[in-house]
C-alpha positions in Angstrom: -11.9 -3.3 -10.4 -11.4 -2.3 -14.2 -9.2 -0.4 -15.0 -9.7 -0.3 -18.9 -11.7 2.9 -18.8 -10.8 6.0 -18.4 -6.9 7.7 -18.5 -4.1 6.4 -18.2 -3.7 9.5 -15.0 -6.8 8.1 -13.3 -6.8 4.3 -13.7 -3.3 4.9 -11.7 -4.9 6.8 -9.3 -7.4 4.1 -8.7 -4.8 1.3 -8.6 -3.1 3.2 -5.8 -6.0 4.1 -4.2 -6.7 -0.3 -4.0 -3.1 -0.1 -2.1 -3.4 -2.3 1.1 -2.0 -0.1 3.4 -3.6 3.1 1.7 -7.3 0.7 2.1 -6.6 0.1 5.8 -5.6 3.9 6.6 -8.5 4.9 5.4 -10.9 2.6 7.5 -8.7 3.8 10.9 -8.3 7.2 9.4 -4.7 6.8 9.9 -1.7 9.4 8.4 1.6 8.5 7.3 2.9 10.2 9.9 0.9 7.6 12.3 1.7 4.7 10.7 5.7 5.8 9.9 6.1 6.5 13.7 4.7 3.1 14.3 6.7 1.0 12.3 10.0 3.5 12.7 10.5 4.9 9.1 9.9 7.9 7.6 6.9 9.6 6.4 8.5 9.3 2.5 9.0 5.6 3.2 4.9 5.1 3.6 4.1 7.6 0.9 6.7 5.1 -1.4 5.2 2.1 -0.8 2.0 3.5 -1.1 2.6 5.0 -4.5 4.1 1.3 -5.4 7.7 2.6 -6.0 9.2 0.2 -3.7 7.6 -2.9 -1.3 8.7 -3.1 2.3 11.5 -5.6 3.4 10.6 -8.4 5.2 10.8 -6.6 8.5 8.5 -3.8 7.9 6.1 -6.1 6.3 6.4 -7.9 9.9 5.9 -4.8 11.5 2.7 -4.0 8.8 0.7 -6.7 9.4 0.8 -6.6 13.3 -0.2 -3.0 13.2 -3.0 -3.8 10.8 -4.0 -7.1 12.6 -3.5 -8.9 9.3 -1.2 -12.4 8.6 2.1 -11.4 7.3 2.0 -14.1 4.3 -1.3 -12.6 2.8 -0.5 -9.3 3.0 2.6 -10.2 1.0 0.4 -12.3 -1.3 -2.2 -9.3 -1.6 0.4 -6.1 -1.7 2.2 -8.4 -4.6 -0.9 -8.6 -6.8 -1.7 -5.0 -6.1 1.5 -4.5 -7.6 1.5 -6.7 -10.3 -2.0 -5.5 -11.4 -0.1 -2.0 -11.8 -1.8 -0.3 -15.3 0.2 0.8 -18.2 0.8 4.3 -18.7 
């Protein structure tokens, strides 16, 4: 995804939409509340993960990978790449 064009805010929104969990939720029509309940965390926790404010703990990465039907190491790598690609404001 080309984040060099557009305003810094639109680039940030585009980056946030590319979060691995956000993409999965869109595909599954799953809400933050549903993900939070499945993982035993708060909706706010899911929100800050998707915003890039914090990353899931090792335990939560394992739970996310299971929920998403993914390999935990691949999910962590994809998440790290997503995090590293955060656009500057």
